[in-house]
C-alpha positions in Angstrom: 0.0 0.0 0.0 1.4 3.5 -0.8 2.7 5.7 2.0 -0.2 8.1 1.5 -2.8 5.3 1.9 -4.6 4.3 5.1 -1.7 2.6 6.7 0.6 5.5 6.2 -2.0 8.0 7.4 -2.5 5.9 10.6 1.2 5.7 11.3 1.5 9.4 10.8 -1.3 10.0 13.2 0.2 7.7 15.8 3.5 9.5 15.5 1.9 12.9 16.0 0.0 11.6 19.0 3.2 10.3 20.5 5.0 13.6 19.9 2.1 15.5 21.5 2.1 13.3 24.6 5.9 13.6 24.9 5.7 17.4 24.8 2.8 17.4 27.2 4.9 15.2 29.6 7.8 17.7 29.4 5.4 20.6 30.3 4.0 18.6 33.2 7.4 17.8 34.6 8.5 21.4 34.1 5.6 22.7 36.1 6.0 20.2 38.9 8.6 21.7 41.3 8.9 18.4 43.2 9.0 16.2 40.1 6.5 13.6 39.0 6.1 9.9 39.5 5.2 7.7 36.4 1.8 7.1 38.0 1.1 10.8 38.5 2.2 11.5 34.9 0.0 8.7 33.5 -3.0 10.1 35.5 -2.5 13.7 34.3 -2.0 12.6 30.7 -4.9 10.2 30.7 -2.8 7.3 29.4 -1.4 4.0 30.8 1.8 3.6 32.8 3.3 1.5 30.0 2.8 4.3 27.5 4.4 6.8 29.9 7.4 4.4 30.4 7.9 4.4 26.7 7.8 8.2 26.5 10.2 8.5 29.5 12.6 6.0 27.9 12.8 8.0 24.7 13.0 11.4 26.4 15.7 10.2 28.8 17.8 8.9 25.9 17.8 12.4 24.5 18.6 14.0 27.8 15.2 15.8 28.1 14.1 13.9 31.3 15.9 12.2 34.2 15.0 10.4 37.3 16.1 11.8 40.7 17.2 9.6 43.7 13.6 8.9 44.6 12.7 7.9 41.0 10.7 11.0 40.3 10.8 12.5 36.8 12.6 15.8 36.4 13.8 17.8 33.5 17.2 16.8 32.0 20.2 18.8 30.9 19.1 18.5 27.3 16.2 21.0 28.0 18.7 23.5 29.4 20.9 23.1 26.3 18.0 23.9 24.1 17.0 26.8 26.3 20.5 28.3 26.1 20.5 28.0 22.4 17.2 29.9 22.2 18.3 32.7 24.5 20.3 34.7 21.9 17.2 34.6 19.6 15.1 36.0 22.5 17.6 38.7 23.2 17.8 39.7 19.6 14.0 39.9 19.3 13.7 42.1 22.4 16.6 44.5 21.6 14.6 47.1 19.5 12.0 47.5 22.3 14.8 47.7 24.9 16.7 50.4 23.0 13.5 52.5 22.6 12.7 52.1 26.3 16.3 53.0 27.4 16.2 56.2 25.3 12.7 57.2 26.4 13.3 56.7 30.1 16.9 57.7 30.3 17.5 54.5 32.4 19.1 51.1 31.8 16.6 48.8 30.2 16.7 45.0 30.6 14.9 41.8 29.7 14.8 39.3 32.6 13.9 35.6 32.2 13.4 32.8 34.7 16.2 30.2 34.9 16.7 27.7 37.7 14.1 29.6 39.9 16.0 32.9 39.7 15.7 36.0 37.5 18.5 36.3 34.9 19.2 39.5 33.0 19.2 38.2 29.4 19.6 41.5 27.6 20.6 44.9 28.8 20.6 48.3 27.0 22.0 51.5 28.4 20.7 55.0 27.4 23.0 56.9 25.0 22.4 60.4 26.2 22.6 60.4 30.0 25.7 61.4 32.0 25.2 58.7 34.6 23.2 55.5 34.5 23.2 52.1 36.2 25.7 49.5 34.9 23.7 46.3 34.8 25.5 43.2 33.5 23.8 40.6 31.3 23.8 37.3 33.1 23.2 38.9 36.5 21.1 36.7 38.8 18.8 37.6 41.6 15.9 36.0 43.6 12.5 36.6 42.0 11.2 38.0 45.4 13.7 40.9 45.2 13.8 43.7 42.7 11.2 45.0 40.2 12.2 42.5 37.5 11.6 39.4 39.6 8.5 40.8 41.3 7.0 41.6 37.9 7.5 38.0 36.9 5.7 36.8 40.0 2.9 39.3 39.4 2.5 37.9 35.9 2.2 34.4 37.4 -0.7 35.8 39.5 -2.4 37.3 36.5 -1.3 40.9 37.0 0.1 42.8 34.0 0.6 46.1 35.6 4.0 47.7 36.3 5.9 47.0 39.6 8.1 49.6 41.3 10.9 49.0 43.8 13.6 51.0 45.6 16.9 49.7 46.8 16.0 46.0 46.9 18.9 44.7 44.8 21.3 47.7 45.2 21.1 50.6 47.6 20.1 53.8 45.8 18.8 52.0 42.7 15.2 52.4 41.6 13.3 49.9 39.3 10.1 49.7 37.3 9.2 46.5 35.5 6.3 44.7 33.9 5.8 41.0 33.0 6.1 39.9 29.3 2.9 37.9 28.8 1.5 35.9 25.9 4.7 34.2 24.7 4.2 30.4 25.1 6.9 28.8 27.3 8.5 32.1 28.3 8.4 33.7 31.8 10.0 37.1 31.6 9.8 40.8 32.5 11.0 44.0 30.9 12.0 47.0 33.0 14.4 49.8 33.8 16.7 50.6 36.6 18.0 54.1 37.5 20.0 55.9 40.1 17.2 58.4 40.9 13.5 57.9 41.6 11.5 57.3 38.5 8.1 58.7 37.6 5.9 55.6 38.1 3.1 56.8 35.8 5.3 57.9 32.8 7.9 55.2 33.0 5.3 52.6 33.9 3.5 53.3 30.6 6.8 53.1 28.7 7.6 49.7 30.3 4.1 48.4 29.5 4.6 49.5 25.9 8.0 47.7 25.7 6.4 44.6 27.2 3.7 44.6 24.5 6.3 45.2 21.8 8.4 42.3 23.0 5.4 40.0 23.1 4.6 40.8 19.5 8.3 40.3 18.5 8.6 36.9 20.2 5.1 35.5 19.5 
């Protein structure tokens, strides 16, 4: 029977279903901070344990999943490798909005993403016309509970899209305004600015929100 006939179509459908289940399993494990057992994964996917074992075997072989000491499923190093390969593309897509935000606000603009439970500055743009501004290094890490960038990400998780302002939480004398970047599948991020002087929350807040919307459009 030709590949396009019923047998070929059925095989293609089974392959697509397996791929869909594998991707859903990865998302489930990523969202489970304590990992998942095979039984839990089977229940949430609505499939049998044997099918989950087959998915786990294939994903483990490619480094996407691993088992911890208790046998629970966790993300593997292969996922981190793919994420790191994607980060330059994210930064490139966000740069136009970051440049515009830095020039408008006169403050250092940044895109912050979640990695390993922390906020990581993925891209940073400094304003070109100011005499003094905050030097903020790409790759800087900080707890999500401290600083405008991390707090904005947490606010986004809670369903709030509004700007967040902080003062002196990461560095004494530094002021921040940030907003979550929402609507990009698989991405937890915020965009914001940091300055050495207090920022007008209304004006800069609107600028940050505009930048967040522009980055969502660029990355979606």
